[in-house]
C-alpha positions in Angstrom: 4.9 17.8 6.5 6.2 14.0 9.1 6.5 14.8 12.6 6.4 17.6 15.7 8.3 19.4 14.8 7.5 20.3 11.2 3.9 20.9 12.5 5.2 23.7 15.6 6.6 25.6 12.6 3.0 27.0 12.2 0.9 29.0 14.3 -1.6 28.0 13.2 -1.0 25.1 15.6 -4.2 24.9 17.6 -5.8 24.2 14.0 -5.4 20.7 13.8 -7.6 20.5 10.3 -5.0 22.5 8.5 -2.5 20.5 10.4 -4.6 17.1 8.7 -4.5 19.0 5.3 -0.5 19.8 5.7 0.6 16.9 6.4 -1.4 15.1 3.1 -0.7 17.6 0.7 2.5 17.1 1.8 2.4 13.2 1.4 1.0 14.1 -1.4 3.9 15.5 -3.0 6.0 12.9 -2.2 3.6 10.2 -3.7 4.1 11.4 -7.1 8.1 11.5 -6.4 7.3 7.7 -5.7 7.1 4.6 -6.4 3.2 4.9 -5.3 2.6 7.2 -8.0 -0.2 5.2 -9.3 -2.5 5.6 -6.9 -5.0 8.5 -7.1 -6.3 10.9 -4.7 -8.8 13.1 -6.0 -9.0 12.2 -9.2 -7.9 9.7 -11.8 -6.6 11.7 -15.1 -7.5 14.9 -17.6 -9.5 14.7 -20.7 -10.4 16.7 -23.5 -13.3 19.8 -22.8 -16.4 18.3 -25.1 -18.7 22.0 -26.0 -21.7 21.4 -24.4 -20.6 19.2 -21.6 -20.3 20.6 -17.5 -18.0 23.2 -17.1 -17.5 22.3 -13.7 -14.6 20.2 -13.2 -12.6 21.8 -16.0 -8.5 22.4 -14.6 -8.5 25.7 -14.7 -5.1 25.8 -13.5 -4.3 23.1 -16.3 -6.0 25.8 -19.2 -3.6 28.4 -17.3 -0.6 26.1 -18.8 -1.5 24.9 -21.9 -4.7 27.1 -23.2 -6.4 24.3 -23.5 -10.0 22.7 -22.0 -9.0 20.2 -20.3 -12.1 17.6 -17.9 -10.9 16.1 -14.2 -11.9 13.0 -14.7 -12.8 10.9 -11.1 -12.7 7.9 -10.4 -15.8 6.5 -9.5 -17.5 7.6 -6.2 -17.1 4.1 -3.9 -19.0 5.2 -1.1 -16.4 4.0 1.1 -17.1 4.1 4.8 -14.0 3.9 7.2 -14.1 4.2 11.3 -11.5 5.3 13.7 -11.2 3.5 17.0 -8.8 5.5 19.5 -7.2 3.8 22.5 -6.8 7.0 24.9 -6.0 5.0 28.2 -3.1 6.0 30.2 -0.4 4.3 28.7 -1.3 6.1 25.1 0.4 9.4 27.3 4.2 7.8 27.0 6.2 9.2 27.1 5.5 11.6 29.3 7.3 15.1 29.9 9.0 15.4 26.4 9.3 17.3 23.3 8.9 14.4 21.5 5.6 12.7 20.3 3.3 11.0 23.3 1.4 7.9 21.9 -2.1 9.8 21.5 -0.6 13.1 19.3 1.0 10.4 17.2 -2.3 9.3 16.8 -4.2 12.3 16.9 -2.8 13.8 13.8 -2.3 10.8 12.0 -6.9 10.4 12.1 -6.7 14.1 11.5 -5.0 13.3 8.6 -7.0 10.5 7.5 -10.1 12.0 7.9 -8.9 15.1 5.9 -7.8 12.1 2.8 -10.7 10.8 2.9 -13.1 13.7 3.0 -10.9 15.1 -0.1 -11.9 10.8 -1.6 -15.6 12.0 -0.6 -15.2 8.8 1.1 -17.5 9.0 5.2 -16.2 8.6 8.5 -16.8 8.1 12.1 -14.4 8.3 15.2 -14.8 6.1 18.2 -12.7 6.8 21.8 -12.1 4.1 24.2 -9.6 3.2 27.1 -12.0 1.5 29.9 -14.7 2.3 28.2 -16.2 3.3 24.8 -15.8 7.5 25.6 -17.0 8.6 22.4 -18.8 7.0 19.0 -20.0 8.7 16.4 -21.8 6.7 12.8 -19.8 8.0 9.4 -21.2 10.8 7.5 -19.1 13.5 5.0 -20.8 16.3 5.7 -18.5 19.5 7.4 -20.6 20.1 9.8 -19.9 16.0 11.8 -16.1 16.7 10.1 -15.9 20.1 12.3 -16.9 17.4 15.1 -14.6 15.1 14.8 -11.7 17.6 15.1 -12.7 18.9 17.7 -13.3 15.4 19.6 -9.8 14.8 18.3 -8.1 18.5 19.4 -9.6 18.1 22.5 -6.6 14.6 23.4 -4.0 17.1 22.6 -4.9 19.3 25.4 -3.2 20.0 28.3 -6.3 18.9 30.4 -5.9 15.4 28.9 -4.8 13.6 31.5 -5.9 10.5 31.9 -4.4 9.3 35.1 -4.5 5.1 36.3 -6.9 4.7 33.7 -6.6 1.5 31.9 -7.3 -0.4 28.6 -10.4 -2.0 28.1 -9.5 -2.9 24.2 -10.9 -6.8 24.0 -14.9 -5.2 25.0 -14.7 -2.4 23.4 -14.3 -3.7 20.3 -16.8 -6.3 20.7 -19.1 -3.6 21.2 -17.8 -1.7 18.5 -18.1 -4.7 16.0 -22.0 -4.2 17.0 -22.1 -0.8 16.8 -20.6 -0.5 13.6 -23.6 -1.7 11.7 -22.6 -1.2 7.5 -19.9 -2.9 5.9 -16.9 0.3 7.2 -12.8 0.0 6.4 -11.9 -0.2 10.8 -8.7 1.6 11.2 -7.4 1.1 14.9 -4.5 3.2 16.7 -3.6 1.0 19.8 -0.6 -0.2 22.5 -2.7 -2.8 22.3 -0.8 -2.3 25.7 -3.7 -4.7 27.7 -4.0 -7.2 30.8 -6.9 -8.5 29.2 -6.5 -12.3 28.6 -5.2 -12.5 24.5 -7.3 -15.1 23.3 -9.5 -12.6 24.9 -8.5 -9.8 22.4 -8.1 -11.6 19.9 -11.3 -12.9 19.7 -12.6 -9.3 20.1 -10.3 -8.9 17.2 -11.3 -11.8 15.0 -15.1 -10.6 15.5 -14.7 -7.2 14.0 -14.0 -9.3 10.5 -17.0 -11.7 11.7 -18.9 -9.0 11.2 -17.4 -8.6 7.5 -16.1 -4.9 8.4 -11.9 -4.9 6.3 -9.3 -3.9 9.5 -5.9 -1.9 9.6 -4.4 -2.2 13.2 -2.0 0.2 13.3 0.0 -1.0 16.1 1.5 3.0 18.3 4.1 1.9 20.5 7.4 4.7 20.9 10.1 1.2 18.9 13.4 2.1 20.8 12.2 2.5 24.8 9.3 0.1 24.7 9.9 -2.2 22.1 14.4 -2.3 22.7 13.9 -1.3 26.1 16.6 0.9 25.5 16.8 3.5 28.4 20.6 4.6 29.6 22.9 2.4 32.1 21.7 3.4 35.3 18.9 3.0 38.0 15.3 4.6 36.7 11.9 4.5 38.3 10.1 3.4 36.1 5.8 3.7 36.5 2.9 1.9 35.1 1.0 4.7 33.1 -2.4 3.0 33.9 -2.4 1.5 37.9 0.2 3.8 39.6 2.7 1.0 40.2 6.6 2.1 40.7 9.4 0.1 40.1 13.0 1.1 40.7 15.5 -1.3 38.1 18.6 -0.7 36.5 17.5 -1.7 33.2 20.9 -3.4 31.5 19.7 -6.1 34.4 16.7 -6.4 33.0 16.6 -5.5 28.9 17.3 -9.0 27.6 14.2 -10.9 29.1 11.7 -7.9 28.3 12.5 -7.4 24.7 12.6 -11.1 24.3 8.7 -11.1 26.5 7.7 -8.2 24.1 8.8 -9.9 21.2 6.3 -12.9 21.8 3.4 -10.9 22.6 3.6 -8.7 19.8 4.5 -11.3 17.2 1.8 -13.8 18.7 -0.2 -10.7 17.9 0.8 -9.2 14.2 0.6 -14.0 13.5 -2.9 -13.6 14.6 -3.3 -10.5 13.1 -2.9 -12.1 9.8 -4.5 -15.0 10.1 -7.4 -13.4 10.7 -6.3 -11.1 7.6 -6.5 -7.6 9.5 -3.5 -5.9 8.8 -0.7 -5.1 10.6 1.3 -1.5 11.3 4.1 -1.1 13.5 3.7 3.0 13.9 6.5 3.9 16.2 5.9 7.2 16.9 9.6 8.3 16.3 8.9 8.4 12.3 6.8 10.1 10.1 3.5 9.5 8.8 3.8 8.1 5.6 3.9 4.5 7.3 0.8 4.8 7.7 -0.9 6.2 5.4 0.9 4.3 2.7 -0.8 1.3 4.3 -3.7 3.1 4.8 -4.0 3.8 0.4 -2.6 0.4 0.7 -5.8 -1.4 1.8 -8.2 1.0 0.4 -6.9 0.4 -3.3 -7.9 -3.7 -2.8 -10.9 -2.7 -0.9 -12.2 -0.8 -4.5 
């Protein structure tokens, strides 16, 4: 399952953990058919069962096919702590009033899939939500009650009641606070469009703060590439509304497209280059594409750490 169209095929649409499982299982199936097959998402390999040892990890499905006893040989537990940070400001509601995913729903489904994958890998996970302020912050844990709480918080972001009007992004301040609050060294995964009126140098300093605190960081730059970067709107007058301020502007996209593209490219290229300088993994997460790119990026990062 790769996109919103696939997700809507399921009657259990409101069961976020179920959807996360479908995304991850589909991803793993594709993984074993791809050049990434070397990644282990649950166990390293099988070995023959030795008489007298525990039967806890015997693969009974394999026994049914081969009539031989094999044990799942697990990777050593890494005790990885992951912390997912999601931007919930108004700009993340774009595109509004559409059958396609917006940026917040794309981030929620990806975060849910990562939680499920972390659970399979026996890694602890925490969650933070921010806009102008930090709205939620949990420590990283693995127990089932904690994970159910995280799924519930994410499910709330998909609710029709979640419509934050004119709520700006204070990414720099929030990331600085979280850099101090995430006490133990963690893999920090950020989902944000990085649309903010903050001084770019202040934002870059906040990202560097996370690295200074010894955290490994992945920034998933969540955008609608076609509309927000290419500015590919039809050739007619449009009314554009800033979701975070309510300001309106009427114009024909063709008249400003080239200028808009150049300015946007400069901003995002600088962000990408700074992430490279700080050893932060920068991933362009286009909401029109499937989830596999983000999940691959996570496994690549995890593989480098452990």
